[in-house]
N, C-alpha and C positions, 0 to 999 in steps of 0.2 A: 967118186961122188956122182959123176955123170952116169956111170954104169949102174949105180945104185938107184939113181932117179929114174933111169929108164926101166930098171927092173920093177920098181914100185909103181910104174905107170904115171908119174907126175912129171910134167914138162916145165922147164924154167920159163917164167914170164918176166920181161924187162920192166923196170920201174917206170919208164916213159909211157907204157901202155896202161898202167894202173893209175897214173896221175890224172886228176880231173881236167877236162878240156875247158879252156877259157875262150870266150868270144873276143872279137877284135875290139869291141868297145871296152870290155873289161881289161883287155891288155893295155889299151890306151890309158884307161883310168888308173891302172896300176902304177904308172910313173907319176912324177911330181906334177902338180897343176901349174900351168904357166899363165893363167888368167888371174890378174890382180886388180885391186881397186884402191884408189887414193881417196880416203875419207877426210872429213873435217875441213873442207875447203870453205872459203868465205861464201856467204849466200849470193852476193852480187858479183862473184868472180866469173868472168867470161871465159869461153874456150880459148880465145886468142891470148888473153893474159896468162892462162895456165900454160899454154905451149911456149910462150916467151920466157916464163919463169923456169920451167923444167929443162929447157934446152933443146937444141935442134937434134942432138944425137938420139933423143927418145921420140922423135917423130916417126910417123909411119913411112916405111920405105928407106930408113937410114940403116937398116941391117939388124936392129935390135927389137923393134916392135912391128908386128904385121897386122895388128887390128887395134883400133882405138874408138872409144865412145865416151862422150862427155854429157853429163846430166846436170844442167844448171839448177841452182837452188831457188829459194823464194824468200824475199824479205817481207816479213809480216808487219803491217801498220797497226795491228790490233795488239795492245799490250797484254791482253789475256791469252794470245796465241803466240807460240814460239816460231821463229823463222826456221827455214829448212836449208841445211848446208848443201853445198854442191858436191858432186862425185865425178871421178874420172876412172874409166875402165881401160885397161891395157892388156894385150896378150903378147907375151915375150916369145922370142924364138927359141932360146936355150935357157936351161936352168941356171947357169952362172950369172945371168943378168938379174936374177931375182935379188941377190944380195947387194949388187951394185945399185940397183934402183931404190932399194929400201934405205941404204945409207945416204943416197943423194936426196931423197925426200925429207929425211930427218934434218938435213943441213939447210934446207930452203925455208924461206918465209913467204907465204903466199898472201901478198897484199893486193887489194883491188883498188880501182879508182874511186869507188863509192865508199871506201873505208868501212867496210862491213866485216873486216877480219877480226875486229874486237867484239863481235856480236855475242850475246850470252849463250846462243845456241851452240857455239863452238866450245866444247868441254875441254879441249886440249889442242896441241899442235897437230898438223897433218900426219897421217900414218898410212902405211902400206899394208894391205891385208889380202888374203886369198878370198876369192869370190865363192859364194855358196854353190853357184852353178858354173862349172868349168868349161862348158861348151860355148862356142862362138858361132854366130850365124855364118852359113856358107855363102859363097858368092853365086851359087846356082839359082836360077829363077825357074820356077815351075810354071809351065804353060798349060792352060786348060784345053783339052782336045775338043770340047764342045763350044769353045768360044767363037762367037759369030754365026752359030747355027740355029739361033732361036727362030728365024724365019721359016725353018724347015720343020719345026715341031708341030705335030698335028693338033695338039691341045691349044697351042697358041694361035694357030690358024682358025680353029673353031671359035676361040674367044674374039678374034678380030671380026669374024663373020657375024657373031652375035651383036657386036657393037654396031656394025654397019647395017644389019637388018634385024632390029629388035622384034621379038615375038612376045605377045601378051600371054599372061598366065592362063587366061580362059581358053585361048587357042591351043595351048599346050595340053590342057586337060581334055579338050575335045578330041584331039588327035589320038587315035589308039596307038598303043605301043607296037611297033613293027618287029621289035626284037623278040625272038623266041626264047627268052631266058626263063628258066624254070625257077620259080620263087620257092625257096626253101625256108622252113621255119624250125626253130628249135623246140624241143619238148616243153620247155617252160612257157614259151610264147603260146604254143598250142593249148596248153593247160589253162592259161589265163583267158584265151579266147573262148574256150569251151565253158569256163566258169561264168564269164560275162553273159554268154548266150543263155545258159541255164537260168541265171538270175533274172534276165529279161523275160524269159518264158514263164517263170514262177510269178513274177510281178503281173504279167498279163493275165495269167490264170486267176490269180487272186482278185484282180480288178473285175474280171468277168463274173466270178462267183458273187462278189459284192453287188454288182449291178443286177444280177438275177435275183438275189435276196431282196434288194430294194423293190424290184418290179413285182415280185410275189407279195411282198408286204403291202405295197400300194394297191394291188388287185384285191387282196383279202379285205383291206380297209374299205375299198369302194363297194364290194359286195355286202359287207356288214352294214355300211351306211345305207345301201338300197334296201336291205332287209329291215333295218331299223325304221326307215321312212315308210315302208309298207306296213309295218306293225304299229307305227306310232298312233294312228287313229284308234286301233283296238286297245292300246295301252292307255290312251287319254280318255277313252270312253268311261271306264269305271271311275277314274278320278273326277271327271266332270259330273257323273251321277252322284257320287258321294258329296261333292261340293254343293250340288243342287239340293240334296236332301238336308244338308246342314243349314243352307240358307232358308229353306222352307221351315225348318224347325225353329230357327231363331226368329223368323217372322211371326210364326204362330205364338211364340212366347211373348213377343212384343204386343201382338193383338190381344192376347189374354190379359196382359197387364193393363192395356188401355181400356178394355171392357170392364175390368175390375174397378179401375179408377172412375170410369163413367157411371157405373152402378152406384158407387159410393156417393158421387155428386148428386145423382137423382134421388137417392135415399135421403140425403140431407135436405133437399128442396121439398120433398113430399113428407111433411111431418104429420103426426096424428092430430085429430080435431081439438083435443084438450090442450095441445101445446100452443105456444104463442107463435104467431106468424113470423117467419124468417124474412129478413130483409134481402133484397136483391144485392148481389155483389157490387160494391161500389166500383171496382176495377175489373171489367170483364176480360181484360188481357191476362189476369192472373191464372185463370183456368187454362187458357191457351198456352201460357208459358210453362205451366206444370206438365200439360200433355206433350208439349214440344220437348221438354227435358227428357221425358220418357223415351220419345222417339230418338232423340240424340243419343241416349244411353244405349239403345238397341243398335244404332248405327256404329257407335264406338265399339260395341261388343263384336259386331260382325267384322269391322276393320281389324281388330286385334286378333281375331281368330283366322283372318285371311279368307273369309267366306264370301266376300263381296268382290265383284269384278272391278275393272278399272274405273268405270264411270257409275258404279252402283251407288256410291254415296251421294252423288248428285241427284240421281233419280229418287233415292230414298228421301232425300231432303225435300224435293218437290212434292212427293206424295204425302210426306208427313205434314208439310205446310198446307196442302189441300185438305187433308183430313182434319187438321186443327181448325181451318176456316169453316168447314162444314159443321164441326162440333160447336164452334162458337156461335154460328148462326142458329143452330138448333137450340142451344142454351138460351140465346136471346129471345127466341120465339116462345120457348116454354116458360120463361120467367114470369110474364104478366099473368098467364093462366094460373099459375100457382098462387099468386097474390090475391087474385079474385076468388079463388076457391077456398081460401083460408077462412074468411068469416062465415061462409055458409056451413062449412064443416064444423066450425066452432059452435054455431047456433044449434044445429041439429044434433050433433054428437052421435057417435056410434062407430063400432069397430068395422062394420061392413063398408061404410063409406070410406074409411081410411084405407082399407085394402083396395077398394076400387080406384081411389086416387093414386095409390102406388102402382097399380097395373097400368093406369093411363100414363103415368110418368115414364114407366118402362117402355111402353109402346111408343111414346113420343121420342125417346132417345134413339137415334139412328144406329143401326148395327154397322160395324166396320167389316168390310169385305176384304178378303185376301186376294191381292193381285199377283199373279205368277209372272215373274219377269223372264224374258227370253234368255236362254243359255247362250253364252258367247265363249265357245271353246278356244278360239284363236287368241283372244285378248284377256286371258285369265291371269291373275297375279299369282306368284308362287306362295304357298302357305307359309306363314311365319309362326315360329314357336311362340305360344302364349306366355 
């Protein structure tokens, strides 16, 4: 077989070399666990009472137990909360002690001085179990190599110096940085900075363009207002001339109406010779009122057409009143002459004398002259629709 293995080129490998290697910790865990816990102890049971009940042979240093830890329970005074039982952890030296300790715990009754061994939180008698974590704390203490060296730490020294000599934030900002450290930025931060700068530039450009547009608009408005102010007299001139012509036309119409009414009145006074003499008007204000109504109608017409200036109606009223007074005086002066001439005309009789009397009456009636009012271009009222 050996010669065959050698001829085939295969060397024999022992089984110890192919077996998986186990660490020391796994080798230790491979054996039985020697750490146990005694559960379901009375909540008020103390460590001294436990050690007295369990016996001195199970104390630390008696040859069976090398590590011991006791966790006292808690008695709850709130009926809605359950009490917490006590626990005792032991680490045995050898595996045969596990069975002995288990049988010994089953035979014992752990009664405490507070008589909490009958608490409802104890679901059964005390029992011995393996602990979930088999390791026990070692007796070695780890010491920190940097313990007591804080006074030599440069950062701590700077902190103490800053407490002794505080520096205001303004002074720190005013002092230039002496360190020649190079500031580095990431592409994302640089992109954000560039974007913010471009946005601020665009906003400034838009603001400047808007300001220029406003200035140009205000300049054009001012130039237009100046041109309009210069052309305003030329534009107002034809309007004022047209208004003046309309005022003259309306005044002529009013004068024509007055003349017509005056001729009718004189014709009624100068009757033919064969006619009976007419009596003088009992109320001389009637004729004045009639002529005044005509003048008022003319003024109303001018006002409705918007042809009169601001104070034109007052002036027209004064002129109409003066004309009415003059006509009333003329009528009063001519009335007695008509009464005296009546009988002579009746005695003589004749068409020629009647015509002469008519001519005399016409000559006695004063003619109304047209007074041209001055034009007031600045204080003209806007024309209103009739």
